[in-house]
N, C-alpha and C positions, 0 to 999 in steps of 0.2 A: 502443393507440398505433400499431399496425402500419398499414402502408399498402401496398396491392397494387402500387403503382408502384415501390416500393423493395424489391428482392429480395436477400436475403443469399446469398452464395456462400462461406461461411466456410471457411477452410483452416487446417490446423495449421502451426506454425512449429517448426523444429528447428535447434538449434545443436550442431554436433559439433566439440568441441575447438577452439573459436574463440578467437583472441587478436587484440588490436589494439594495435599499438605506434605511437607518434609519435616518429620519430627513433630513435636507438639506445637511449636511456635511459628513456624514458617508456612504461610498460606500462599502458594504460588498461583493458584487459580481458585477463585471464590464463587462457586454456585452460578456458573454461566449456562445459558441456554443459547444454542446456535443451530441454524439450519443452513447447510451448504447444498444448493440445488445441483442435481446431476448436470454435467456439461458446463458448469460455470467456474470461473477463476475468482476465488475469494481470497483477499489479502488480510492477514492479521498484522496490524500496524500499531506501533507504540514504542515508547522509549525502553531502554534497557531495564530489565527487571519487572516488566509489566505483566508477564505471564504468557506472551505470545509463543515463544519457543516451547514452553512446557505444554501448551495446548496442542501444538503440532506433534510433539513427541507422544502425546496420549493418543492421537489418531493413529500414529505409526505403531503403537504398542511398545515403544521404548520407555514409556512411563505408564504406570497404572493409576487410574483414577481412584481417589480416596472415597468419593461419594458420587452418586448419579450413574447415568447410563450413557454409553456411546454406541451409536448404531451406524453401520455402513450398509447402505441399502436397507433391507428389512432384517438384517442380521445384527444381533446384539454381540458386539465384540469387546465389551467392557473388560472382561477378564482373560481375553485371548492373548497369547504371546504374539510378538511381531511376526513370527514365522507362519502363523495361521491367519494373518490378515492379508487381504488382496490389495496391498498398497506398495508403492515404491517411493523412495526418498532420494532427493538430490541434495547432497550436503554442501555446506559452504566451502569446504576444503577439497571438493570433487572426489576425494578418496579413490583415486585411480591407482592401480598396481603399476609401479614404475618399471618393473622387469617384463611386463606383458605388453604385447602390441595393442594398438587401438582395437582391432578386431577381437582379440582375446579378452580385453576389458569389457567390451560390449556383450560378448558371448557368455561372460562368467556366470551370470544368474541363470541363463538358459540351460547351462549344463546340468543344473539340479532340477530341471523341470520336465524331464522325461522325453525331450526331443532327440531325434537322431542327430548325428554329426552334421549331415547335409542340411537338415532343417534348421539346426542351430546357426549354421553359417549363413544360410539364406536370410534368416530373420535378422541376424546381426548386420549383414550388409544392407538390408532394407532400412534398418534403424539409422545407420550412418548416412544413407542417401537422404533420409527424412530430415536430418539436421544439417544437411549441406556439406557432408564430409566424405562423399563418394571418392574413392581412390586413396584415402588416408589409412586404409585398414592395416597396412604393414608397419606404420610408423610407431615409435615409442612416445609415450606422453611427454617426455622431455624435449621432443622435436616439434611440439605444438605450442602455439601461443596460449595465453590464459583463456581467451574466448573459445578457442578450439577445444581445449581441455574441458571447459564447461559443457560444450555441446556433446562431447563424448559421454560425460556423466548423464546428460539428459537422454541420449540414445540408449545407454545401458538401462535406465529406468523404463523407457518407453517400450522396449522390446518385450518386457514382461507383461505387457498389456494389463496394467493394474486398473482396479476400479477407481482408485484415487491416487493422484500423483502429488507428492509433497515437496516443497522447495523451502530450504532453510537458509535465508540470506544468500541466495545463489550468486549475486553479482558483487558482493562486497570486496572481492579480491581483484576486481577489474578496474581499469582506468575509466574515466568518464565517457569517452567516445565508445569504448567497447561495451560499457554497461548499457548504453542506449541501443546498440545493435543487438546484443544478446537478449535484452528484455523484449525487443520486437520479435526476435526469433521465437522465444518461448511463447509469447502471446499468439503468434501466427500458428504455431504447431498446436497449441491448446484449442484454438478455434477451429482449425482444420479437422482435427480428429474428434472434436466434441468431448474433450477430457474434463473430468472433475479435478480441479487443481486447488490446493490450499497452499498459500504462498506467504512466507514470513519475511518482513522487512521492517527496518526503522526509517527507511527513506521515503518521505512523503511523495516526491515526484515520481518515484518508481511505482508506488502504490496507485497513484492517480493514472499512470500510463497503462498499466496492465490489467486492472481489475474490472470485473463486472460489479463486484460489491466489496466494500472495505469494512472491516471490523476494527474500530479504534479501541485499543485496550489501555487501561490505566489502573495501576494498583491492584492487579490480579482480577479485575472485572472488566466488563464491556462498557465503554463510555457511550458509544453510538455505532449503529450499523446503517449503512446506506450506500447508494451508488456514489462514484467519485464526485459527480456534479452536485448531488444532494448534500454531501458532506461539506463540499467547498462553498456552496451557496447558502446553506442553512445549517450551520453547526449548532449543536444543542447547548453548548456552553463555551466558556472562555478557553478551556483546555483544548477542545476539539478545534475551535477557531484558530488557535495559535499553532496547533500541531499540523493541521492540514493546510500547508502553504503558509505564507506570511500573512499576518493580520495586524492592523493597528487596533488596539483596544482602547476606545475613547470613552471618557465619562460623559454622561448626558442626563437629562431629566425628562421623564415622560410627563408632559403637561396635561394631556387629555387623551381619552380613548373613546372612539366612536365605532362600535361594532368591533371589527378586527383591525381598525386603523388607529395607530397611535401618532400623536403629534409630539415630537421631541424637540428639545432645545439644547444647543451648545453655544454658550455665550448668548449672542442676540440672534443666532441663526436658528430658524425653525424648519423642520423637515417632517414629512409624513411617510410612514412605512408600516408594514404589518406589525401588529402588537404582540403576536406570538404568545398570547395568554397573560401578558404582563399588565400590571395596573399602574396608576399614577405614582410617581416618585423616582428616586435615583435608579439608574440602570447603566449598563455598559453597551457600547456600540462596537461591533467588529466591522472594520473596513479594510478591504484589500488595497495594497499600495497602488495598484494600477487603476483603482477606482476613486482615488482622491483627485479632484479636479482643481488644478491651480489656476487662479486668474478668473474665477467666475464673478458674475455681478453680485450674487448673493452668497454669503458664506460667513465664515469666521476668520479672524485675522491671525496670520502666522508669519514668521520670518525664516528665510532660507539660512539654515545654520551650516549646511554642508552640501556641496554639489560635486558629483562624481560622474565622469564620462566613462561608460563601459562598452562603447562601440555602437551597439544597436539601440541604446537608450541612455537617458540621463537618470541618475538616481539622486534623490534629494532627501536630506534630513530637514524637517520643518519644525520650528519651535513655536508652540502656542502657549497661552497662559496656563493651560492645564497639563502641559508636558510635550514630548516630542513625538513626531510621526515620521514614517518612512513612505516616500512617494516615488513613483517612476513615471517618466514621460518619454514618448517616442521622438519628440522634437529635439534632435541633437544639434541643429544648426543655430538655434537661438537660445542657448542655455541661460538660466537665471544666475545672477551673481549672488555670492554669499552676502548676506546683510539685506537683501531685497525684502521688502514687506509685501506680502501677497494675501489675496482672499482665497480661501479654500472651501470648496463645496464637494458634493457627492455626485457620482454618476447615478442615473436612474436605476432603481432596483439594486443599488450597490450595498448599503449598510444593512446589518442584521442586528436586531436587538437581542441582548443576552441578559440573563438575570444578574443582579448586582453582586450576588455572592460569588 
């Protein structure tokens, strides 16, 4: 997918104790430190109002930091306007000019970059080729699908050869099937060209699918940073466990700790797992729905409260003495009936201990 006319010059991004306030009382970003490695795709993930879009806009220069420093490469850009930063942004709305052709839209930024008409055209055509839209140059945006419009927006950003490429909720206007396709396209282009990308989304699956690293944000600060697998397998607290994919949060008691191994109990069921620095007493257990095992020899008792067939799997709501759980099973040929009493246990390496608070 690479093209010799589009050359990456990826740079790292660093936030040093950066805060952003609006007025006296509204803290949108609160003293965050963040390192984005050159050539990596890092996703800012979190619920509405957590500060992720403000963080992205501070990289772009569309918002100015109230405190701290922002560096792109070795250059301090904290006080520089957007026009003096070597970044490109792909907006949620695509922001295409409806009266311009696809080629004119992609060429727009290049016309201010000192290139000749022929070089501008060559670069724009190379950008369209890169995103799989060769031959679409004469069409208007209204003649394209939503996914194709998004690719035009990506091409327009890429041809400027930015040090950092920014995406603000780029797939939110697409249907589910297109979202999957376009996110794969974005990831493939990023990896092929070695681009530094900072990507904002509130969609956990999207973040897991495209990212080298995920920054989970909550209440204007960073809750946890890690690879998709690290965050999914070892969330630092209940918020991250619940936000990165679905998780059952179950009450348990840590009965003993030997080195880094804790023995926990849920009712009469005892289970050993990493202690994660916790001591004896009440705690929480995060368990993914696919990692609850129904029908084990050892476990705790629950009743099937709801059974739903969704084609490729069965989804169950299980009711135990301490509350309800959500479980999934691949066996669709022998579904459990509502009202069935079952024994529930855990897959190996499945549950994760969380602090009680």
